N, C-alpha and C positions, 0 to 999 in steps of 0.2 A: 855188055856195058855194065860196069860196077857202080851201082848207086849207093853213095855213102849216107843214105838216110835209113837208120834203123827204125824197126817197128816200135821199139821202146820210145825213141825220141818222138816219133809221130804221135804215140799215145799221150805223151805230155803236153802236146800241142792241141789236143781235142778238148773242146769245152762244151758245157751244157748250157745252151741258151734256147730259151722258149721251149723246154722240154726236148730239144733236138740236140744230138752231138754234132758239132760243127768244127770247122777249121777256119782260122782267119785267112783273108786274102794275102796279107803280108807273110804269114807262115808258110803258105803255099807257094808264093813267088820265091821266097827264099829257098824252098825245097827243089822248085823247078829251075832255079838259077836264072831267073827273069825278074825285072823290076815289077813292083807291085802296080805301078801304073800301067805297064804293057799288059799284065795279066787282066786288070779291069778294062782295059781297052778292048781286048779280044773278046770278053764278056759282053761289053756293050754292043759290040759289031754282031754278036750272035745271041742277043737277048732272048730271042724266042726259044732258045735251048734251056733257059734257066728260068722255070716258073718258080713260084713262091715256096714250093717244098724243096727246091734244089738249092736256092741262093736267097738270103736275106740281107737286108742292110741293118746294121745295129742302130738302136735308138741312142740319143745322147746318154741317157741314163745307163743303158747297158754298156755303152763304150767306157763310160766313168768307172763303173763296177769292174769291167774287165781290166781296164789300166791299173787297177789296184793290184793285179796279180803279176804285172811286169812293168818294167820301165820304158816309157816312151818319150820321145822328144816333144817339145810343144810345137804348135803349128807355125809360131813366129820364128823358129829356127830350123826350117827345113823338114818339119816333121809332117804328119798327116794333115791335110786340109779339108778332107771329106771323112764322113762316117765310114768305117770299114764295111766291106761285104763279108759274110761268112757263108761257107758252103757246107751242105749236108753231104752225106755219103753219095747219093745220087749226083749231086752237083759236081762233087770231085771227079766222079766217073765221066761226067759230060765234060768237064774241063780237058780231058785228055782228047777229045775230038776237036776242041778249038785251039788247043796248044799243039801244034804239029812238030813235035821233036821226040826223040827216042828218049831223052832224059824224062819228059812229061809222062810218058807210057810207063817207064820203069818205076818212077815215083808213085804213080797211081796204083800200081800193082802192090807196092809196099804199104800204101795208105789203105787199100782194100783189105790186105792181111790184119792191119791193126784193127780196123772196124770189126772184122770177123772174130779176131782174138777177144775183143771187148764184149762183143755179144756172147761168146761162149762163156766167158767169166761170169757175166750177169746171170746167164741161164744156170750155170753151176751153182752160183749163190742162191738162186731161187729155190733150186732143188734141195739143197742143204737146209734152207730155212723151212722148207715144207716137212722134211724128216725130222727136224728139230721139234717142230710144233706137234708132230705125232708122238715123239718121245715124251714131250712134256705132258701130253694128255694122259700117258699110261702111268706117270708117276704123281703121287699125291702132291698137291701144291703146298702142302706144309712140310715136305721133306726138303729141308735148307740145302743139304749137301748137293742134291740134283739142281736145285734151282740156281745155286752159285755156279755150278758148272754151265748150265744152259745160259746164264747171263753172260758169262766169260766168253762163251763161243760166239754169242750174238755181237758183243763188243769187238771181237776179232774180225767178224764178217762186215762191220760197218766201214764205210769208206774213211779214209783218213781226212783229218781236218786240215784244210790248206794252211800252210806255214806262211805266216806274215813276217817279212823281214823289216826290221826298223831301219829307218833312213837317217843318216846324220852321223855326227862323231861320237865315239864312246868317251865319256868323261873319266878322268882318272880319280 
């Protein structure tokens, strides 16, 4: 079976909420090619498999903050009527046991690979930061050339700022 969901696409759908990397129920449903309502229905039927460290329901404030990252329809026009659920890596793994399809299994494999790649990248960045700290200690704090290089490297290691799109028409 060919799953058309790339690891890069999945990484773009992973959000940091309450200090945990999570995926939205609607994004998962899209990848699994099921309705969000059906995905959440299966979760409710198997709620014992989804403790609080596997699945969270967003608060109104978290949802509003998250909505600023992407466009969503209003609840009055066929959009969401309930706050979304989000799933941690363990929750996503558990979803494959309640969604009995080959597609769910294959998508979950791709999602697990995305989480592993993100962990490896974070680990690599921590190691680079540690080595950079060691180098900084070796050189005199007054040596501006080295401090400029260290600052430049740290800025490259920082996560990119999210781009905010302006909504509306462009005036001439």
